[in-house]
N, C-alpha and C positions, 0 to 999 in steps of 0.2 A: 580433226584432232578426236581423241576419245575421252570419255568421262570414267572415272574410277569411283568404287564405292568403298568406303573404309569397312574394314571386315572385323568384327568383334573376335577375341579367341572363343571357342568352342565351349569351353569351360566356364565362360563369364556368365553368371546368372543376374537376373534383374535385380535392383534392389530390395531387399525384404524390410518390409515396414517394421517387423518385430525385431530386426536387428536394429533399425534406427531408434526404436523406442528404447531398446537396450541401452545402446549408447548414451542417449539422454538421461536415462535412469542412473548409469554409473558417472555421468558428470555431475550430478547434482547429489550423489551418495556421500557418504561421512568422508571418503577421502578423495572425492572429486575436486577438480580446479576449481570448478565454480562455487562449490561449497566453501572451500577455502579463502576464496576472494570475497564472498558474502560475509564471512565470519569476520575478515580482516575490517571491512567497510563498516560491519555492525559495530566494532570495537573502537572506531575512530572517535566518536564524541567523548567517550570514557577516556581514551589515552591521550586526548586533547586537554581535558579537565586536569588530568594527573600532571602532565607537563606544565600546565598554567600554575597549579599549585607548586610545583618544586622550581619554576622561574622566580615566582613571588618568594619563597624561602630562600633562595640564593641571591636574589637582588639582581639577578643577571641572566640572560637567555641560555647563558653556558653554566648548566648545572651538572652535577656527578651523576653520571648514567647507572651508577651502582645502586643508587637510591631509588631506581625506578621500581615499583612493586610487581615484577615480572610473574610472580607466583600468583598473584592476585589476579592479575590479567589473565593467565590462562585458566584459571578456576572459573572465572566468570565467563569466558568465551565457551567453556565447556557446559556450563549449566545453563546458558541463555539460549533458549529457543531461537529460529530463524524467524519464525511467523509466531504472532499471538493468536488468541483464540477469543470469540466471543459469540454469544447466542443472540439470535434475530428471529423476531416474530412478525407476524402480519404479511400483508400483500402489497406492499408500496412499492416494492421493486419487482414484482411480476412483469415480464417472464425471466429476467435475470436471476432472479433469488425468489423461491416459492417454498412454502412450507407443504405444499401438498405434493404427494408422492407422483413420480412420473409414470411408474407403471402398475396397474392393478387398481383396485378400487380405493378410496380413500379411508384410512383407518383412523380410528380414535388415536390420539395422542396428545402431547404437549404443545403441538404446533411450532415446534422451534427448529432453526435450522442453524447448524455449527458453521462459522464462517473463520477462516484463516485470514489475518490480516498482518501484511508487510508494513513495517515502520516507515514512515516518509521522513527525509531529513531535510530540514531548512536551517542551513549554517547561520544565517542571517537573523534569526529569530533567537540563538542561544547565547548564553552568557559569556561564551568562550569565542565569540565570533571573531575577535581580532587574533586569535590562534589560527594560522594557516592550514593545520590538520583538519580541522572540521569542514574545509572547503573541498576535501577530496571526495569527488563523485557524490555530490549531493542528491537526493531522491525527492523530486517534487510531485505534486498533483498536475495530471494534464487532464484536457477537455477529454470526456469519455470515460474517464476513471469513475469506479465506484468506490467511494471513501466511508471511513468510519470516523465520526467526530464527536465531540462532547455538544450536547443539545444546548444552543445559544438561549433557550427559554427555560432551562432546566430549574431555574427557582420558581418559576410559576407552575410547571409543567411536572415536575418531580420525576421526570424521565433522566437517563444516563446518557448512552451512547446512541446515536442515529446513523443511518446507512443511507446515503443519497448518491446520486449521479452527478459529476461535475458537468455542468451545461456550457460555463464560460468563466474566464478569469480576468485578472484586472485589466482594464482598459478596453473590454468588449462592450460594445453598444447594446442596450437593452430596449427594445421596442415595446412600448406598451400597447394593449389590446383594450385598453380602457380609456376613451377620451378624457376622462376625468383624472386620470394619472399620468404625468409626464413621462417622456422617454428618459432613460438614465445610463450611466455608466458604471460599471463594476469598479468599485475604488481599489486603490493599492492594497496589495497583499491580502486581498478577499477573494472569494468565488461565489459564484451563482450556482447552487445545487439543488436538484429536482427529483422528484420521484419518477419511477419508469411508468408506475400506472395510475394515471390520472384519475381512475375510478375507485381508487381506495379510500375508504372511507376515514376521514379525520385525520388522514396523512398530512403532515405539514413539511414544508421546504421552503426555499428561499422566498417564494411568493407570499408566504406567511410571515417570516421571520426576518426577511432581507438578506443581503449578501454575507455570506460565511467568513468570519476572520480565518485565516489558514491556521494561525496558531492553535485553533481549536481541533485541527484534523489530526487523529490519531494515526491513521494508516490507509493503506490502499487495500480494498478486499480482492484478494486472489483466488480464493477457493471457497465452495459452498458445499457442506455435506448434510443431506436430508436424514440419512441414516447409514448403518453400516454397509448397507448393499446399494445403495441410490445416492450418487454424488456424483 
């Protein structure tokens, strides 16, 4: 027998990385499918709350749909950004997040990094958890995620938001390196969060304040911007 080789048309070119990037940009653009899906999911908690209020008012799950505030929903969707923003300082998350410029000499500045934070959704924590709408595609933290959360020691430190990496979630075994400290397990609805940079002076994490209650998590950090040209 003889073997045959597949022949590509002479006009077929290799895939262009620029075209792939353009397709991705279009998919997340204002009119992209992914944008609309994300917008719809972003509005789910608000819709669930309004549905719950209408059900209570009507005394039955079968309420008048004409009373649903559609205009308010559209205005909220149009005015609410996909990601929130926060400023971060310090070297606790080096090398993932650093205030030092990657290119050129270090310049004097405020030493701040702008972070884009995508909100996480935990339906089981909400007051409308009985409403099935809030359970549509929840977004939870996973091991390895960099998350922003409210400082569990804020009353004593005066700090606001912190940023750390999720090292373990509920049920994970924690092995102590100190013979005087027993091994432990991450409790339910908690996470063990740590700094990326163990040499960061004064940086606190779960080794200081213990397991983090997931109700304190604001969102997942998805992007860091050092400056207008370095991100």
